[in-house]
N, C-alpha and C positions, 0 to 999 in steps of 0.2 A: 299809267304813263311809264314808258321805258326811258329813252333819252330825250332830253329837251332840245328840240331842233329850232325853236323859234327865235332864239337869241344867243349870242356868244356869251358863255359864262366865264371864260378865262379871266377877263378883266372886270367883271361885274362888281360894282361897289354899291352897297346899300347903306342907307342912313336912317337913324332914329333920332329922337329928341336930343340924346346925349352921346350916342354911339355911332361909330362908323364900322361897318362890316366889309372888309376888303380882303383881297388875296394875301396869303402869307408871303413874306419876303425873307431872303436869307439872313438879313440883319436882325430878324426877330428871334433867332435861335438862342441868343444869350438870355433874353427875357424868359423864353419858355423853359430853358434849363434852370434858371433861378426859381421860377414858380414851382417846378416839379421837385425841388429839394424839400419843400414843406411836406411833412408826413401826412398831413390831412388830405393832400391831393391823391394819395394812394388808397384811401379807404374804399372808394367806390369806382375809381377809374382803373381799367385794365391796361396799365402802362408798365413798361419795364422798370425794374427795381434792382439795382440802382439806376437812376435816370441820368445817363452820361451825356456829355456835350454832343457826342456824335449822334445820339438818339434824337436830341432836340434838332440838330441840323437836318436829319432825315425827315423829321416831322414837318418842318417848315418848307422843305424843298420837294417832298414827295407825298407824304401821307395826309397832311393837313388840308389839301385842296378838296378832298372828299368828292371827287368826280367832276370837278370843274372842266378838266381837259376833254373828257369824253361826253359831257352833257348829262351826267347822271347824278350830279349833286352840286351843292354850293358850300364848300368848306371855307371858313373865314376866320381871320384874326378879328377879334373884337377890340376895337380901339376907342379909347376915351377921346371924344372930339375936342374937349377943352385943353387937353395936355398932349395928345398924340401918343399916350402910353398904351401898350398892349395890356388889356385887363382880362382877356379870356379867349375862348375859342367857341365857335358855334357853327353848326352845319345843318343843312337841309338835304336829306337824301331823297332823290326823286324815283328811285327804284325800290323794290322790295316792300318794306313797311311804309315807305313815304313818311319818314319821321324826322324829328329834330333831335339833335344832341348838343351838349354844351358843357363847358366848365368855366368857372370864374376864379381868378387868382385870389388867394386868401386876403391879400392886402387891398382888394377891391370889392370884397363881399359886403353885403349889407346895404347896397345902394340900389337894388332892384335891376342890376344890369342883365342878369340872366333872363328875367322876364321880358325886358325890353328887346333883347336880341331875338328871343323866340317870337315875339310879336312881329318884328321886322321880317323874319324869314317866313312866318305863316302868312303875313300880308302879301308878300311877293308870290307865294305859292297860290293863294286864292286868286290873285290878279292874273295869274297865268294858267288858270284852268283846273287846278287841283280842287277837289271837292272836300278832301279830308286830309288833315295832317295829324300824325300821332306823336306821342311822347311817352317813353317808357323809362322806368327807373327802379332800382332796388327798393323794396317796400320799406327798408330801414332808412333810405335816403330822404329824410323829411325836407331838407332844403330844396331838393329837386321837386318833390311833390308840391311844396308851396309855390315854387316857380311856375309849375304847370297851372295851378289854380289862378295865380296872379295874371298869367297870360291868357286866361279865358278858356283853358282846356278843362273839359269835364272828365271825371273819373269813370271808368268803364269796367273795372274789375282787376283781378290779380291772377297771374298764371303761376301755378305752384312749381317750385324748383326749376325755374326757367334760367336762372343765373348760376354760374359755377365759377368760383374764384379759388386759386391755390392759396393756402395760408402757410406762412413761414413755420417750418418745423412740424406741420400737421400731416398725419398719414393720409387723411382724406381732404379733398377740397371743401370749401364752405359753399353750400348751396343756399340760394335765397329765392324767395318769390319775387315776381316782377309785377310792379304796379303799372297799369295801362291807362293812359289819358288820351283824349282826342279832342280836336276842334274841327267843326264843319264850316264850310264857307258860309252857310246860312246862320251860324251861331252869332249872337250879338258881339261876342268877344270881350264883354265886360269881365272884370275879375270875378271868380267864383268864390263866394265867402266860405270859410272853413265851417265845418259842422259844429264845432265847439270852440269857445273862446280859449285863448291861451292862459295858462296859469302864470302867476308872477314868478320871477326868478327865484329858485329855491323852493317853489311850491307853497303850500299852505301849512302853517305850523302853529302849535300852541306851546312849543318848548318841550313837550313830552312826546308828541306824535307829529310826524310830517306826512302830508299827502302830496304826491307828485305823480306825473305821468308814468304809467307802466313802461319799462324799457326792456330791450332785448336781454340785458344782463340780469334782469329780475327773474328770468325763466327758472333757475334752479330753486329759488325760494318758493316761487309759485307752484312748482311741481311738488315740492315737499308738502305744501299746504293742501293741495288737491288730492294727494295720495294718502293723506292721513286717514286712518279708519273712521274717525268721528266725522270728518268732512264727507267721506264717501257715504257713510250711513245716513247722513242728514240730507243728501242730495236726492236727485230724482231717479237715477238709473242704477245706483249701487256699483258703478264701475269707475275706477280711476282713469283719468285721461292718459293717452299714450304720450311718452316724452316728446315725440316729434310734433304732435299736435300742440303741446304747450310751447315748444320752441317757436313754432310757426305763429301762434297767437301773440307771443311776446314780441316777435320780430315786427309784426304789423300793427301793434297797438297804437303807435304814434300816427301811422297812416289813418287808422280808423278814427282817431281824434280829429283828423282833418276832413275826412270824406265819408265816414261811416255813421252808424246809428248809436254807437257806444263809445263813451269816454272811459277808458280803463285807468284806474288810479292804483298806485302802490302805497301802502301804509309802511312807514319806516319808524322804528324806534329812534327818537331824536338823539338820545345819548350815545347809542352804539352804532347807529346807521344800519341795524339789522332789518331784514325784511320782516315785517310784522303782520302783513295781511294785504288784502286787495279789496277794492270797491269798484263797482261798475255803475255808471250813470247812463241810462238809456233814454233816448227820445221815444217815449212810450206810446205815442199814438197821436192824440190831438195836439195841435201846436202849443208849445209852452209847457207841456207836461213831461216830467222826468220820472223814470222808474229807477229804483236803487236796489242793488244786490251787494252782498259783502261776505267776507270770510276772514278769519284771523288764523295766523300760523299757530300750530299746536303748541309751540314752545313759549308763546306770549299771550295765551288766553288767560282770562280772569283779571286783566288789568284795566278794563273799561275802555279799550282802544276803539271798539265799534262806536260807542257814543261819542268819543272824541272826534273820530273821523267824520261822523255825521254833522257834528257841530261846526267843524271846519268847512265842510262841503256846502252847507246851506247858504251862508252869506255870499260865497262866491257864485253859486248857482243862480241866486236871485239878482245880485248886483252886477256881475260881470257876464254871466252866460245867458241872462235874460229869461230864465224859467219863471213861470207863474205859479207852478204847483209841483211839489215833489211827493212821490208815493213810494211806499215799500210794503211788503207783506211777509208774513211768517206763518209757518205751520202752527196749528193751534197748540201743539205740545212743545213748541220752541219758546219757552218762557224767557230765556236769556235774550233772544233777539227782540222780543216784545219789550222787555225792560230797557234795552238799549235805545229803542226808538222813542220811548217815552222820556228817557233821560236826556235825549237830544232835542226835545221840544216838539216831537211829532204828536199829533192827536189821533185818537181812535177814529177810524173811517169805515167801520162796518166789517162784516164777515161774509166771505164768499164760500158757499158750501162746496165741499169735495172738489177743491180746485188744484191742490198741490200734490203731486204724485210721490208716493213712497217707493223705494227700490223694489218692494215686493209686488207692485202693481196696484195696491190700494191707494186711496186718496184721503188727504187731510183737508179740513176746513182751513181757509186762509184768513188770518186776522190782519186786517188792513190798517195802515196808518198814513197820515198825510200832513204836510205843512204848506201853508199858502204864503206867497210873496206879499208882504204887507203893502206894497205899492200897487197891487192889483185890486181894484175895487170890485166887490161882488155886485152882480146885477140880478 
């Protein structure tokens, strides 16, 4: 679809259960300027900084319409119908990627307004002949990824280094991967559930160790852990990861929690807040089965953190995340890992011959451990 010729878009107003999507007005400039003074609005939006009153005026009088005048898009002020207050911006672009974009004011976030606005625009698109609407966001923008899922958009993949943003005082711009979501006209449109349940605020802790989601700022500690000679020697390839690969993995860890097969946790020393290690919970195959892998930062080994992490993980995985069975394995000569599993309440679950690779290409037997959700009856 190039331009939309079947209907005048200049004055088009769309409505949802709580929102009105209407053309921008000059009187909206003050509200837009107010919203853009919040520093949080600059994290993922490519907007001028500082955001001056004249910039807001230009947005509401020129840029915000996103193609209404020439039939190539529907840029809209998102207005709370109960109050008449502008709470955000949303646009459907009918050319190029045929995608939706949006932002919601900080003082209106947490109400599901972004997902409602996206649903309204997608519904109009499908009613007027579009077969597919896309939604893209920085892989670190978890609020936007949650919006996509809530609006019934399915995750389709990530494009590496697709986004580039200048950073204040940085010699090089910050590059990021782009998460790609889409919804088809034939899709049911129901919210897409996240792959893993969310952790409680502050994560899981016993006062000594804290488990929380892996974040982009954990990349440095994770790289130190993975480049440690002992970690490399106990791995499969004998090679330390490239710094860029670690950065990319940390950037998209939160997205993987929502749409992927792996929930990546960071272990933190509770007293100091230092990076203490990592744990990965995989959806291992059959429904309800989770596979676990872990490593500890070299500076904090020997403190029993692996067993603590497992003891924190298991109740959450069973009671909140809905797993029926958790499994882990260790090379036959990795006695420390086997002791940690037993100390955390895992039971021996057999041995798989020649299953885990050494860096030299030979293979070790894998000693297996498992723990069952007590709520799951054996049959």
